[in-house]
C-alpha positions in Angstrom: -63.9 74.0 -61.2 -62.3 75.4 -64.2 -64.9 76.6 -66.7 -64.7 76.6 -70.2 -62.8 79.5 -72.4 -66.7 80.5 -73.5 -67.4 82.0 -70.3 -64.5 83.5 -69.5 -65.6 86.9 -70.1 -68.5 86.7 -67.9 -66.5 85.1 -65.1 -64.1 88.0 -65.5 -66.5 90.3 -65.3 -67.5 88.7 -61.9 -64.1 88.6 -60.6 -63.5 92.1 -61.5 -66.2 92.8 -59.4 -65.8 90.9 -56.3 -61.9 92.0 -56.2 -62.9 95.9 -56.7 -65.3 95.2 -53.8 -62.4 93.2 -51.4 -60.0 96.0 -52.1 -62.4 99.0 -51.5 -63.1 97.2 -47.9 -59.1 96.2 -47.3 -58.1 100.2 -47.8 -60.9 100.6 -44.8 -59.0 98.3 -42.8 -56.7 98.5 -40.1 -53.7 96.2 -40.0 -55.2 94.7 -36.5 -58.5 94.8 -37.4 -58.8 90.7 -37.8 -62.6 90.0 -37.9 -63.5 87.6 -34.9 -64.6 85.1 -37.8 -62.5 84.8 -40.6 -63.4 84.8 -43.7 -65.8 88.3 -43.1 -66.3 88.3 -47.2 -64.5 87.3 -50.0 -61.0 86.5 -50.2 -58.7 88.0 -52.8 -55.8 85.7 -53.8 -53.3 86.9 -56.1 -51.7 84.7 -59.1 -48.5 86.4 -60.3 -48.4 84.8 -63.4 -50.5 84.8 -66.6 -54.2 83.6 -67.0 -54.6 79.9 -68.0 -51.0 78.8 -67.7 -50.2 76.0 -65.1 -50.1 78.2 -61.5 -53.4 79.9 -62.8 -55.2 76.2 -63.1 -53.8 75.2 -60.0 -54.5 78.0 -57.9 -58.4 78.2 -59.4 -58.4 74.2 -58.5 -57.1 75.4 -54.6 -59.7 78.3 -54.7 -62.6 76.5 -55.4 -62.1 74.2 -52.7 -61.3 77.0 -50.4 -64.6 78.7 -51.4 -66.5 75.5 -50.8 -64.6 74.9 -47.2 -65.1 78.1 -46.4 -68.0 79.8 -46.9 -66.8 82.6 -48.8 -65.7 82.7 -52.7 -61.6 83.1 -52.8 -61.4 84.9 -56.1 -58.2 84.4 -58.6 -56.4 87.9 -60.1 -53.9 87.5 -62.1 -51.3 89.7 -62.1 -48.0 88.9 -63.7 -44.6 90.1 -64.5 -41.3 90.8 -64.0 -41.1 86.4 -63.3 -43.8 87.2 -60.5 -42.6 89.7 -58.8 -45.3 91.8 -59.6 -47.8 90.2 -58.1 -45.8 89.3 -55.2 -45.0 92.7 -54.2 -48.6 93.3 -54.2 -49.3 90.2 -52.1 -46.7 91.9 -49.9 -48.0 95.5 -49.7 -51.9 94.3 -48.9 -53.7 94.7 -45.6 -52.6 91.9 -43.3 -56.4 91.1 -42.5 -56.8 87.9 -44.3 -58.9 88.8 -47.1 -55.7 89.1 -49.4 -53.6 86.4 -50.0 -51.8 84.6 -52.8 -49.1 82.1 -54.4 -45.7 82.4 -52.9 -43.5 80.4 -55.5 -39.9 79.3 -56.3 -39.4 81.9 -58.9 -40.5 85.1 -57.0 -39.6 83.7 -53.6 -36.7 81.5 -54.2 -34.9 82.4 -57.5 -36.4 86.1 -57.9 -33.8 87.2 -55.0 -30.3 86.2 -56.3 -31.5 86.9 -60.2 -32.5 90.6 -59.7 -30.1 92.9 -57.7 -32.8 94.5 -56.1 -36.7 93.7 -55.3 -39.2 95.9 -54.3 -39.9 92.9 -51.3 -37.9 90.7 -48.5 -39.1 87.6 -49.4 -38.5 86.4 -45.7 -39.6 89.5 -43.5 -42.4 90.9 -45.7 -44.7 87.5 -45.9 -46.9 85.3 -43.5 -46.1 81.7 -44.6 -49.0 79.7 -44.7 -48.5 76.2 -46.6 -47.0 74.7 -49.3 -49.5 73.7 -52.4 -47.8 71.9 -54.8 -44.6 70.9 -56.3 -43.9 70.0 -59.8 -40.7 68.2 -60.6 -38.6 68.7 -63.8 -37.3 65.4 -65.5 -34.2 64.2 -67.3 -34.6 63.2 -70.9 -32.3 61.8 -73.1 -31.8 61.1 -76.5 -33.1 57.5 -76.9 -29.7 56.2 -79.0 -27.7 57.6 -76.4 -26.5 53.9 -74.7 -27.6 54.8 -71.3 -30.8 53.9 -69.0 -30.0 55.2 -66.0 -28.0 58.5 -63.7 -25.1 56.4 -62.8 -24.6 55.6 -66.6 -25.3 58.9 -67.6 -22.3 60.6 -65.6 -19.8 57.3 -66.3 -20.3 58.4 -70.0 -19.6 62.2 -69.4 -17.0 61.8 -67.3 -15.6 59.3 -70.3 -15.8 61.9 -72.8 -16.2 65.4 -71.6 -17.0 68.4 -74.1 -18.3 65.5 -76.3 -22.5 65.9 -75.7 -24.4 68.6 -75.4 -27.9 69.7 -73.2 -30.5 71.8 -73.9 -29.9 75.1 -72.0 -33.6 76.6 -70.7 -34.0 79.9 -69.7 -31.5 81.1 -66.7 -32.5 81.1 -64.0 -35.7 78.7 -64.4 -36.1 75.6 -62.4 -34.7 73.4 -65.8 -31.4 75.6 -66.0 -31.0 75.1 -62.6 -31.6 71.9 -62.1 -28.8 70.9 -64.8 -26.4 73.4 -63.7 -26.7 71.3 -60.0 -26.5 68.2 -61.5 -23.0 69.3 -63.4 -21.9 70.2 -60.3 -23.0 67.0 -58.2 -22.0 64.8 -60.9 -18.8 66.5 -61.8 -19.0 66.4 -65.1 -18.7 68.5 -68.3 -21.8 68.9 -71.2 -22.1 71.6 -73.8 -24.9 74.1 -73.3 -27.0 74.9 -76.2 -29.6 77.7 -75.4 -32.7 76.4 -75.8 -35.0 78.4 -78.8 -38.1 77.3 -77.0 -38.9 73.5 -75.2 -40.9 72.2 -78.4 -37.2 73.3 -80.7 -35.5 71.6 -78.1 -37.4 68.4 -77.6 -36.9 68.2 -81.8 -33.1 68.3 -81.8 -33.5 65.4 -78.8 -35.6 63.4 -81.0 -33.3 64.0 -84.0 -30.2 63.8 -82.8 -28.9 67.0 -82.2 -29.0 67.3 -78.6 -28.4 64.5 -76.5 -30.4 65.7 -72.8 -32.4 68.1 -71.4 -34.2 68.9 -68.2 -38.2 70.0 -69.1 -41.1 70.1 -67.5 -43.0 66.8 -66.4 -46.3 67.7 -67.9 -45.1 68.4 -71.3 -42.2 65.8 -71.5 -44.5 62.8 -70.3 -46.0 62.7 -73.5 -42.8 61.9 -75.4 -41.9 59.4 -72.7 -45.0 57.5 -72.8 -44.6 57.2 -76.6 -41.1 56.3 -76.3 -39.2 59.2 -78.2 -37.2 59.9 -75.3 -36.1 58.3 -72.5 -37.1 59.5 -69.1 -33.5 58.8 -66.7 -34.7 61.1 -63.6 -37.2 63.3 -62.1 -36.0 66.4 -60.1 -38.0 66.3 -57.5 -37.0 64.9 -53.9 -38.8 62.0 -54.5 -40.8 59.6 -57.5 -43.5 61.6 -59.1 -47.2 59.5 -58.8 -47.6 60.2 -63.0 -43.9 58.8 -63.7 -43.3 56.1 -60.9 -41.0 53.9 -62.8 -38.8 56.7 -63.1 -36.5 57.4 -60.0 -35.5 60.8 -58.5 -32.6 62.4 -58.8 -32.2 62.6 -54.7 -31.8 58.7 -54.9 -28.5 59.7 -56.3 -27.7 62.3 -54.8 -29.7 62.8 -51.6 -29.5 66.8 -51.4 -30.9 67.1 -55.1 -34.0 68.9 -55.1 -34.9 71.3 -58.0 -38.8 71.2 -58.7 -41.3 74.0 -59.1 -43.1 74.7 -56.3 -46.1 76.9 -54.9 -47.4 78.0 -51.6 -50.0 79.8 -49.9 -48.6 83.2 -48.5 -50.2 86.5 -47.1 -49.1 90.0 -46.0 -46.5 90.1 -43.1 -48.4 90.6 -39.8 -51.6 87.8 -40.4 -53.1 87.5 -37.1 -52.1 84.1 -35.9 -55.8 82.4 -35.8 -56.8 83.7 -39.1 -52.9 81.7 -40.3 -54.3 78.7 -38.1 -57.6 78.4 -39.7 -56.0 79.0 -43.0 -53.3 76.2 -42.4 -56.6 74.0 -41.3 -58.2 74.8 -44.6 -55.9 74.3 -46.6 -54.7 70.7 -45.3 -58.7 69.6 -45.6 -58.1 71.2 -49.5 -55.2 69.3 -50.2 -56.6 66.0 -49.0 -59.5 66.0 -50.8 -59.4 63.3 -53.2 -60.8 65.1 -56.1 -58.4 68.1 -55.6 -55.8 65.5 -55.5 -56.8 64.0 -58.5 -57.2 67.5 -60.7 -53.3 68.2 -59.4 -52.1 64.9 -60.1 -53.9 65.3 -63.8 -52.0 68.4 -64.2 -48.8 66.4 -62.9 -48.8 68.4 -59.7 -48.1 66.8 -56.4 -50.0 68.0 -53.3 -47.9 69.7 -50.5 -48.9 70.7 -47.5 -46.6 72.1 -44.7 -46.6 73.8 -41.6 -46.1 77.8 -42.0 -43.0 77.0 -40.2 -41.4 74.8 -42.2 -42.7 76.3 -45.6 -40.8 79.3 -44.3 -37.8 77.0 -43.4 -37.8 75.5 -46.9 -38.1 78.7 -48.7 -35.3 80.1 -47.0 -32.9 76.8 -48.0 -33.8 76.9 -51.1 -33.1 80.5 -52.0 -29.7 79.5 -50.3 -29.4 76.4 -52.5 -30.2 78.9 -56.1 -28.4 81.6 -55.0 -25.1 79.7 -55.1 -26.5 78.2 -58.8 -27.4 81.7 -60.1 -23.8 83.1 -58.9 -22.0 80.0 -60.8 -24.1 80.1 -63.8 -23.9 84.0 -64.2 -27.8 84.3 -64.5 -28.3 87.6 -62.3 -30.0 90.2 -64.2 -27.9 93.5 -64.1 
């Protein structure tokens, strides 16, 4: 359950005390000394992104349910910085006893290897992959005065007048940026990028006709779509979103298209198999819980359980996909 802002300070203090205790115990544990009955104490869950953001809200909902199911507290700790790589490094360096876990995200595990020339961790080798947790698609929206109502109509228009239309270009390496790059590649279209000052500024430009298209995060865009200020053409996930079931998925036109924000549960490399198995079962129970499903969907996210092997394979395919897009769009950080 998410607490109100007024209770954030005492909650943070209790979280900090719990985290300090977990760290002290983890420091004394041998990597092969997993307790027979996991979890034996509070579990530290590292979110590599700032508090009160989307991943924080989703993580706290998940951890509250895991606390209920496991009988031990799952304590969220935000360790933000460098696009999620600081917190991801902390997860990789933890003792592999199952009492320090965290969020593995598209940004830090699939995009970062191509954006950053060097990383302090290897996404393929330094983590134990447990399960996916959620997926949040973006959505391709357009100026309502643009004479298109579908992706095929948009492609026809762009091919008829290459370079005439402009789109809000998001920050390099983000999912809106990569989704537009993939769309341009698969559709074979040319459209002029306009650097996005901010999501709000881009929406205003779209409403006033200065821009024609943009890929935006679904929870933010959905208000404008419902109020008919902008038109939604497709969501960028592999399937339609329960939040906008009437809007097709881009994969309906381009089967290989899937650029959605996602998060999954990971631990340091070497988690004992019995811990991974129990974590997998508990995670499935949590993500199948009707109250958690409803809460996730209220934030525009779809619960996403996977086997450990499926999650590891999915991450590898995403890294390969985004590596080509980043190279083509020169998004790498020197």
